[in-house]
C-alpha angles and dihedrals in degrees: 000000000000118000115258127215118230113273121248112258139201095032112186131176139187135187105239096182135254090072094298132125127202114215132186135174143166132244132201096220133061099261094197096050092042095044091234123164132179138230118208122209132191138182141162093230114081089208093053108036092156096068093117135028101220100173129019134195094005108184096199142056094253139043141173116226128190140189098091097111092129089065129213139118114319129187120214135194135171130216125197119217143180110173121289093008128078135183129227111263120273120248110294114245131196120229118183109214124202114231117247111237113207114226114255115254111211130186134163090262100039142060130225115290115238093210090229113151102196150304114316121241125263095035113245145143117256129224091273093056094253129122109274111253127194141183145180121029094345092057092049092049089051092052091051092049091049090053094047096044098042115094117222108264096030091102106064095201094043107034094169093056114111140025138264091244095124091049093052093068086077093057120092115263112257144131088263091057091050093049092046092050093049092050092047094051094046092050093048093050091046092051099045109020106027091122092058109034142025116207114234102171140000120190127181125206121185114187131164095285111019145038105218125195118195113194124190115190142167114241104220095204092069104005091243126147115235137175134217124188122197123189124192122188114240119233116259 
């Protein structure tokens, strides 16, 4: 079994406004002498707090991360690393973040802007009976998931939109399948989301029950690395 580094401890977080969160933690080793850095992860799902890598190679015991303008409850965890060693994640903490409301811009020929970025994914009706709207990181994640999970031809007015990801679960597991899937995902994101993201890494894992795609990308709006993981059950 590979050696593990000690896990970060005492993780604390605070919403400091403007969609940013200040985090700090402690560590049992001298991080400078031991050449230890930290990766910080965040997610809105308490069961999947590692949805996004929000800060990488942090050379300190504190960091401020942004991109949470949409507000909501976010779960954070920190992992220590010194190549090739990693630690187990720290305790996951919850940080409620206040949504950032854009100031209304009024003119004689316009009405107040609602600041809404787009339709939330998956499509649903909110508690007020309106169509659920989303923004920020959550909206971008939803757009990526829509692209990956839509089969070409499903959208009548955009028949080339999507990937064959759901069809590939029926193909035999092999290096060729992994390479084909990686190429397909990169091409789809380049064709339909090149203005928003740059793909850094695509990895494919095919176990007994699921085909899992881990996508690491650079968000061009703020030059921040993020991660999306998609799991599709295999047919039995």
